[in-house]
C-alpha positions, 0 to 999 in steps of 0.5 A, spaced: 500 499 499 502 506 498 500 514 500 498 519 494 504 521 494 507 514 492 511 513 499 509 506 502 505 506 509 510 505 515 509 499 517 515 497 522 515 504 524 507 503 526 508 496 529 514 499 534 510 506 536 504 501 538 509 496 541 512 502 545 505 505 547 503 498 550 510 497 555 509 504 557 501 503 559 503 496 562 509 499 565 504 505 568 500 499 570 505 496 574 507 502 578 500 503 579 499 497 583 505 497 586 504 504 590 497 502 591 500 495 594 505 499 598 499 504 601 495 498 602 501 495 607 503 501 610 495 503 612 495 496 615 500 498 619 498 505 621 492 503 624 492 496 627 486 494 631 489 495 637 488 503 636 481 502 633 479 498 639 483 498 645 487 492 647 484 486 644 483 480 649 489 475 647 484 469 644 482 475 638 489 476 636 494 471 638 492 465 636 498 463 631 496 456 630 493 453 635 492 457 642 495 462 646 500 457 650 504 457 643 505 465 643 506 465 651 511 459 650 514 463 644 515 470 647 523 470 647 522 468 639 516 472 637 515 480 637 508 482 636 510 488 631 513 482 627 506 479 627 503 486 625 508 487 619 507 479 616 499 481 616 499 487 613 504 485 608 500 479 606 493 483 606 497 488 601 500 482 597 493 479 596 490 485 593 496 485 588 494 478 586 487 480 585 489 486 581 494 483 576 490 477 575 484 482 573 489 486 568 492 479 565 484 478 563 484 484 560 480 488 564 481 496 564 484 499 571 478 501 573 474 495 574 480 491 576 482 496 582 475 496 584 474 489 584 480 488 588 478 493 593 471 490 594 475 484 596 481 487 600 475 491 603 471 485 606 470 486 614 474 479 616 480 481 611 480 488 614 481 485 621 486 480 618 490 485 616 490 489 622 492 483 627 498 479 628 496 472 626 495 467 621 489 469 617 492 475 613 496 469 610 490 464 609 487 471 605 493 471 601 493 464 599 486 463 597 487 470 593 493 465 589 489 459 588 483 463 586 487 467 581 490 461 578 484 457 578 480 463 574 485 463 569 485 459 563 492 459 561 494 458 568 499 451 567 497 445 571 504 446 575 503 453 576 496 451 580 500 446 584 505 451 587 500 456 588 495 451 592 502 448 595 504 455 598 496 456 600 496 451 604 503 452 608 500 459 609 493 457 613 491 449 614 484 451 611 486 452 604 487 445 604 480 444 603 481 448 596 483 442 593 477 439 591 476 445 587 482 445 583 481 437 582 474 439 578 477 445 575 484 442 572 484 437 566 491 435 567 490 432 574 496 429 575 499 435 578 493 436 582 494 428 585 500 429 586 500 435 590 494 432 593 499 426 596 504 431 598 500 435 603 497 428 605 503 426 608 505 432 611 498 433 613 498 425 616 504 427 620 501 434 623 494 433 624 494 427 630 498 433 634 494 439 631 487 437 629 484 443 631 487 448 627 484 444 621 477 444 623 476 451 626 478 448 634 473 441 634 468 445 639 462 446 634 455 444 635 448 447 632 449 454 634 457 454 631 454 451 624 448 456 623 453 462 625 458 459 620 452 458 614 449 465 616 454 470 618 458 470 612 454 476 609 456 481 615 463 478 615 465 479 608 460 486 607 460 488 599 464 482 598 458 478 599 453 482 595 459 481 589 459 474 591 452 473 590 452 475 582 456 469 581 449 465 584 447 463 577 449 457 573 457 457 577 461 452 574 462 447 578 470 448 581 467 455 584 461 452 587 467 447 590 471 453 592 466 456 596 462 450 600 467 445 600 471 448 606 465 451 609 462 444 611 468 441 615 469 448 618 461 449 621 461 442 622 467 442 626 469 448 630 466 455 631 467 462 627 471 464 634 477 460 632 480 464 627 477 470 623 471 465 618 470 465 611 477 468 609 477 464 603 470 467 600 473 474 600 477 474 594 471 470 590 467 477 591 473 480 587 470 474 581 463 476 583 465 484 582 468 483 575 461 479 573 457 485 575 462 490 571 461 485 565 453 486 566 455 494 566 453 494 573 456 500 577 460 497 583 464 503 587 458 502 592 460 496 594 466 498 597 462 504 601 458 497 604 465 493 605 467 499 610 461 500 613 459 493 614 467 494 617 465 500 622 459 496 625 464 490 626 469 494 629 464 498 634 461 490 635 468 487 638 468 493 641 462 493 646 462 486 647 469 485 649 468 481 655 475 485 658 473 492 655 472 494 663 479 491 665 482 494 660 479 501 661 482 501 668 489 498 667 490 503 661 487 509 666 491 507 673 498 503 670 504 507 669 510 504 665 515 503 671 509 498 675 511 490 676 504 487 675 502 481 679 496 476 676 494 469 675 491 471 668 495 468 662 490 473 658 492 480 662 499 478 662 499 477 655 496 484 654 500 488 659 507 484 657 506 484 650 502 490 648 504 495 654 511 492 655 510 492 663 513 487 667 508 482 669 509 476 675 504 470 673 502 468 680 502 460 682 496 457 684 499 454 691 504 457 694 509 452 696 516 454 700 521 452 695 525 456 689 519 458 686 517 462 692 524 464 694 525 467 687 519 472 687 521 474 694 528 476 691 524 480 685 520 484 690 526 486 694 529 488 687 523 492 685 522 495 692 530 497 691 530 500 685 523 504 687 518 501 682 511 500 684 508 493 685 500 492 682 496 487 683 491 484 678 485 483 683 480 480 678 485 475 676 484 472 683 477 471 681 471 472 685 471 474 693 471 467 697 472 464 691 480 465 690 483 461 683 489 461 688 491 458 696 490 462 701 498 463 701 499 466 695 493 471 696 495 473 702 503 474 700 500 478 693 496 482 698 502 484 702 506 485 696 502 490 692 502 497 693 495 498 689 490 493 687 487 494 680 480 492 679 474 494 674 469 490 679 
């Protein structure tokens, strides 16, 4: 083809210009996503849940695998600030996985960002992002699995790596294997990865079965809670999830429901942040609404509103709220606290950085009691105030320790701390 002046059409130059424009657009998209990822991580670090709610009781924030014992025995090895950092990074990376997956599927920046933000702003995800625990890692793992399953071009080995990684990040992601099995055409990878996980599971499960089944202390009430409260827990992502209800593929049904069955039958929603694997499905649902030409920005507002309501609810139903307010008002940085409560010890020692002594239930003469006397003399000599956590001893007349321990604690204390 030639122009009117007889010059050939500049095909190569045009192709290079279009290629340069596309590469520039891709670089800008990566820079945009990277900046948003960093901003989300910094936001989660700047607003840890304790800043919004006060100092949460330990069972809500300290369960890093099984129960509070792990944290208390690992206090020398684990800094809670590291837990906050890990949660924030996993939260931001989960958003990045969804945003990049949408862009790879040819979605524009607007729909890709809105859909991934709606999923990331689900109340359970925001709770996970701002508390030290495994839930944020579980969110990241579920995002990895869903992103590869939703892609037609993802190779089988990549899906295998993502599922194994997700299972290592959180044990609940093991239940996503049936969804992968239904989705995968080349099932040798699926079966091979399943065998690897099965060997690891058989070694781990007899010792810590509570992790895989949400505590093994469920019942009819917890089962109903698992199946009904997810709408409030997911916020706007729940409405996006409902958009997938019309003729969903079988693997998508398995992704949503297979984990829900054993967790609802085996445990309670209080064991760890629930429905964390359902939040990424909200991303897929929002993209489906975008495909139909629906506005989805309001779903983000719904998610944030649900998260704010959840914060208020957790704050006012916190059983330690009254005690915590009194402790924050009356305790000083140099105080030494005597307590019988492991939860109070965790809160005061980890969150406030106070020195806390766990009183023995029985005051038996020996090295332990001699150590308490020596520590008391040292505290007196350095001018530090000794505070007795009276609420941890139990109600009057029904103390959780013997009379000798109670008498020593009362004698040693300069101040009694009680919210009663």
